[in-house]
C-alpha positions as CSV (number, residue, x, y, z in Angstrom):
1,M,4.5,-30.8,53.3
2,R,5.4,-27.1,52.1
3,G,7.6,-27.7,50.2
4,Q,6.0,-29.9,48.0
5,Q,2.9,-27.2,48.0
6,T,4.3,-24.1,47.4
7,P,5.8,-25.6,43.5
8,S,2.0,-26.2,43.8
9,L,0.9,-22.6,44.0
10,W,3.7,-21.0,41.7
11,R,2.2,-22.7,38.9
12,W,-0.9,-21.6,39.9
13,L,-0.1,-18.1,40.0
14,R,2.0,-18.6,36.5
15,H,-1.3,-18.8,34.7
16,V,-2.7,-15.6,36.8
17,P,-1.9,-12.7,34.0
18,T,-3.1,-15.4,31.0
19,V,-6.5,-15.2,33.1
20,L,-6.6,-11.9,33.1
21,G,-5.3,-11.2,29.6
22,L,-8.7,-13.9,28.5
23,L,-10.7,-12.1,30.9
24,V,-9.8,-8.6,29.7
25,A,-9.9,-9.9,26.1
26,A,-13.5,-11.6,26.9
27,T,-14.7,-7.8,28.0
28,V,-12.9,-6.0,25.0
29,L,-14.6,-8.0,22.3
30,W,-17.9,-7.7,24.1
31,H,-18.0,-4.1,24.0
32,L,-17.0,-4.4,20.6
33,Y,-19.9,-6.5,19.8
34,A,-22.4,-4.3,21.6
35,W,-21.2,-1.4,19.7
36,G,-20.6,-2.9,16.1
37,I,-23.7,-5.3,16.2
38,R,-26.5,-5.3,19.3
39,D,-26.3,-1.9,19.8
40,A,-25.8,-0.3,15.9
41,V,-28.2,1.4,13.4
42,W,-28.1,-0.3,10.2
43,A,-30.6,2.0,8.4
44,P,-29.5,5.4,6.7
45,N,-31.6,6.7,10.0
46,A,-30.2,10.8,11.1
47,E,-32.8,10.7,14.2
48,A,-31.5,6.5,15.3
49,C,-27.8,7.4,14.9
50,R,-28.1,10.8,17.1
51,A,-30.2,9.5,19.8
52,L,-27.4,6.8,20.2
53,A,-25.4,9.6,21.5
54,H,-22.0,7.3,20.5
55,E,-23.0,4.8,22.7
56,G,-23.9,2.2,19.3
57,A,-22.4,2.4,15.8
58,C,-24.4,4.6,13.1
59,W,-23.9,1.8,9.9
60,G,-26.0,3.7,7.9
61,V,-23.8,6.6,6.9
62,I,-22.5,3.8,5.6
63,A,-25.7,3.1,3.5
64,E,-26.2,6.9,2.6
65,K,-22.2,8.3,1.6
66,G,-20.6,4.9,0.8
67,W,-21.3,5.4,-2.8
68,P,-20.1,8.9,-2.8
69,M,-17.8,7.7,-0.8
70,L,-16.1,5.9,-3.3
71,M,-16.1,7.2,-6.6
72,G,-15.4,10.3,-5.4
73,H,-17.7,13.9,-5.0
74,P,-20.1,14.5,-7.8
75,A,-18.6,18.0,-8.3
76,D,-14.9,16.7,-9.0
77,T,-14.0,17.2,-12.4
78,G,-11.5,13.5,-14.1
79,L,-11.6,10.5,-11.6
80,S,-11.4,10.9,-8.0
81,G,-12.3,8.3,-5.4
82,L,-11.8,4.7,-5.3
83,P,-11.2,5.2,-9.8
84,L,-8.2,7.5,-8.8
85,T,-7.1,5.3,-6.7
86,L,-6.4,2.5,-8.5
87,V,-5.5,4.5,-11.5
88,L,-3.0,6.4,-9.3
89,F,-2.0,3.1,-7.9
90,G,-1.7,0.7,-10.9
91,G,-0.7,3.5,-12.6
92,S,2.9,4.3,-11.2
93,L,2.7,0.6,-10.6
94,L,4.3,-0.4,-14.1
95,A,5.3,2.9,-15.1
96,S,8.0,1.8,-12.1
97,W,8.7,-1.4,-13.6
98,P,11.3,-0.1,-16.7
99,L,12.6,2.5,-14.3
100,G,13.0,0.2,-12.1
101,L,14.8,-2.5,-13.5
102,A,17.1,-0.4,-15.4
103,L,18.6,1.1,-12.1
104,A,18.8,-2.6,-11.1
105,L,20.8,-3.0,-13.9
106,A,22.9,-0.2,-14.0
107,R,23.6,-0.7,-10.1
108,H,24.1,-4.0,-10.6
109,S,26.1,-4.6,-13.4
110,G,26.3,-2.5,-15.5
111,P,29.7,0.2,-16.5
112,V,31.0,3.2,-13.0
113,W,29.9,5.4,-15.6
114,L,25.5,4.0,-15.3
115,K,26.4,3.1,-12.4
116,A,27.4,5.8,-10.3
117,P,24.2,8.4,-11.7
118,A,22.1,4.7,-10.9
119,I,23.0,4.9,-7.3
120,A,22.9,9.0,-6.9
121,F,19.7,9.1,-7.8
122,I,17.7,5.8,-6.4
123,E,19.5,7.3,-3.1
124,L,18.6,11.3,-3.6
125,I,14.6,9.8,-3.9
126,R,15.0,6.4,-1.4
127,G,16.1,9.9,1.1
128,V,13.1,11.9,-0.1
129,P,9.9,10.9,1.9
130,L,7.0,10.9,-0.8
131,V,5.6,13.3,1.1
132,T,7.9,16.2,-0.6
133,L,7.7,14.4,-3.3
134,L,3.7,15.7,-3.6
135,F,4.4,18.8,-2.7
136,V,7.6,19.6,-5.2
137,A,4.9,17.6,-7.5
138,A,2.4,20.0,-6.7
139,F,3.8,22.9,-6.4
140,I,7.7,23.6,-7.7
141,L,6.5,22.0,-11.5
142,P,4.6,23.9,-12.5
143,L,7.2,27.0,-11.2
144,V,9.4,25.8,-13.4
145,L,8.1,23.9,-16.2
146,P,7.7,25.9,-19.3
147,E,3.6,26.5,-19.9
148,A,3.4,24.0,-23.0
149,W,4.8,21.4,-20.6
150,Q,1.8,22.1,-18.4
151,V,-0.1,18.7,-16.9
152,S,-3.0,18.4,-14.2
153,L,-2.3,17.9,-11.1
154,A,-3.2,14.0,-10.5
155,W,-0.8,13.4,-13.9
156,R,2.2,15.1,-11.3
157,A,1.0,12.7,-8.5
158,G,1.5,9.7,-10.7
159,V,5.2,11.3,-11.4
160,A,6.0,11.8,-7.7
161,L,4.0,8.0,-7.4
162,T,6.7,5.9,-10.6
163,L,10.1,8.1,-8.5
164,F,9.7,7.0,-5.8
165,S,8.1,3.3,-6.2
166,A,11.0,3.2,-9.1
167,V,13.5,3.1,-6.8
168,Y,12.5,0.8,-3.9
169,L,11.1,-1.5,-6.8
170,A,14.7,-1.5,-8.3
171,E,16.4,-2.4,-4.8
172,V,14.1,-5.0,-4.7
173,L,15.2,-6.3,-8.0
174,R,19.1,-6.0,-7.4
175,G,18.4,-8.0,-4.3
176,G,17.4,-10.9,-6.6
177,L,20.0,-10.2,-9.3
178,Q,23.1,-11.6,-6.7
179,T,21.0,-14.3,-6.5
180,V,21.6,-15.4,-9.6
181,P,25.5,-16.8,-10.2
182,A,27.6,-15.2,-12.1
183,E,29.0,-18.6,-13.8
184,Q,25.5,-18.7,-15.3
185,S,25.9,-15.6,-17.4
186,E,29.4,-16.1,-17.8
187,A,28.4,-19.3,-19.3
188,A,25.5,-18.3,-21.7
189,A,28.4,-15.1,-23.2
190,I,30.6,-18.5,-23.9
191,L,27.3,-20.1,-25.7
192,G,27.7,-16.7,-28.3
193,L,24.5,-15.2,-25.8
194,S,24.1,-11.7,-26.5
195,W,24.2,-9.7,-23.0
196,P,20.3,-8.6,-23.7
197,G,19.6,-12.3,-24.4
198,I,21.4,-12.8,-21.3
199,Q,19.4,-10.9,-18.5
200,R,16.1,-12.1,-20.5
201,R,16.7,-15.3,-20.7
202,I,18.5,-16.1,-17.6
203,V,19.1,-13.9,-15.1
204,L,15.8,-12.3,-15.3
205,P,13.4,-15.0,-14.8
206,Q,15.7,-16.5,-11.4
207,A,15.3,-12.9,-10.2
208,V,12.4,-12.0,-10.5
209,R,11.3,-15.6,-8.8
210,A,13.2,-15.3,-5.9
211,V,11.9,-11.8,-5.2
212,L,7.7,-11.9,-5.7
213,P,7.5,-12.3,-2.1
214,A,9.2,-9.4,-1.8
215,L,7.5,-7.7,-4.9
216,T,4.3,-8.3,-3.6
217,G,4.8,-6.9,-0.3
218,H,6.0,-3.3,-2.2
219,A,2.5,-3.6,-3.8
220,I,0.7,-3.6,-1.3
221,G,3.0,-0.4,0.0
222,L,2.7,1.5,-2.6
223,L,-1.3,1.1,-2.5
224,K,-2.0,2.1,0.8
225,D,0.2,5.7,-0.2
226,S,-1.7,6.1,-2.8
227,S,-3.8,7.3,-0.2
228,L,-1.2,10.5,1.2
229,V,-2.3,11.9,-2.2
230,M,-5.0,13.8,0.0
231,V,-2.5,16.5,1.3
232,I,-1.7,18.1,-3.0
233,G,-5.6,18.1,-3.2
234,L,-6.4,15.3,-4.5
235,H,-9.4,13.7,-3.8
236,E,-8.8,9.5,-3.8
237,L,-10.5,6.9,-1.6
238,T,-10.0,9.2,1.5
239,G,-10.1,12.5,-0.2
240,G,-13.5,10.9,-0.9
241,L,-14.2,10.7,2.3
242,S,-13.8,14.0,4.0
243,L,-15.2,15.2,0.7
244,S,-18.1,13.7,1.7
245,L,-18.5,14.1,4.7
246,G,-17.1,17.0,5.2
247,G,-19.9,19.0,4.1
248,D,-22.3,17.3,5.1
249,P,-24.1,18.4,9.0
250,V,-26.8,16.1,9.0
251,W,-23.5,12.6,9.3
252,R,-20.6,15.0,10.2
253,P,-20.3,13.0,12.9
254,Y,-19.9,10.3,12.4
255,Y,-16.3,9.8,10.5
256,F,-15.3,6.8,13.2
257,E,-17.8,4.3,11.2
258,A,-16.8,6.0,7.7
259,Y,-13.3,5.2,8.2
260,L,-14.0,2.5,9.2
261,F,-14.9,1.7,6.1
262,V,-12.3,2.5,4.2
263,G,-10.1,0.7,5.5
264,L,-12.1,-1.9,5.1
265,V,-11.9,-1.6,1.6
266,Y,-8.1,-0.7,1.9
267,A,-7.8,-3.7,3.1
268,L,-9.7,-5.6,1.2
269,M,-7.8,-4.3,-2.4
270,C,-4.7,-5.4,0.5
271,W,-6.3,-9.0,0.8
272,G,-6.2,-9.3,-3.4
273,L,-2.8,-8.3,-3.9
274,S,-1.8,-11.0,-1.3
275,F,-3.7,-14.0,-3.0
276,L,-2.2,-12.3,-6.4
277,G,1.2,-13.0,-5.1
278,R,0.5,-16.2,-2.8
279,W,-1.1,-17.7,-6.6
280,L,2.0,-15.9,-8.6
281,E,4.1,-17.8,-5.3
282,R,2.2,-21.6,-6.3
283,H,2.8,-21.7,-10.0
284,W,5.8,-19.8,-10.9
285,L,7.8,-20.9,-7.9
286,A,7.1,-24.8,-8.5
287,A,7.6,-24.5,-12.6
288,P,10.3,-25.9,-13.9
289,Q,13.4,-23.3,-14.0
């Protein structure tokens, strides 16, 4: 009898961690609901938010400061906020494709006099943190460039993002190039197709198809990396938040809610890129090879 009760008791004891985990999760979710919904202030009422004493969320800061956070500070000249984030991301991603593709082809199948510089460039840029590249673009380039070549800080940051994106993109594309059998290029060359034609018609379509998920991940990473330009004084989306709340003592205590809002904006943009990547995978990968 005792031998039969012991396995039964052991089976019950095995469920104890699961039950405790569910209780902890339920408690956390209840407190999040109470803080974020039940006791929250939704109207832009600073007095009501102060009365909460941080016992509930003050979503009124989003209603009051959401537009300046998204579009940038009115005193800023040029682009700022979300528009600057999108321009830096889109511009650097598009500009990095030709350079990344050239580096990938040079490293994969180029002659030694092209392959060696490509490898050196990729490893050099890849071994330097993006923040370092941004600081070089912001503070070193103006010292070494002639006066006639001076460009704005946003342009210099875009160049740093482009170089950073290009070397990682080159490695992603090189992985795709390695999936294409060399026999296909040899057969095309025998049939009289030129090297550019072989790459454009045979190799690159297959290589890009093979690494579509990795390309989507690269784009998402670059979008999030663009927020680092804040450290050199550019007020993109994250910088727009700091600028909007930093000079307003009324709404300054509610940084947490504002950062949640900015995080949601980034999450929606990343979800959009992920959705686009999945759409391309379904339609392009399903197309005849």
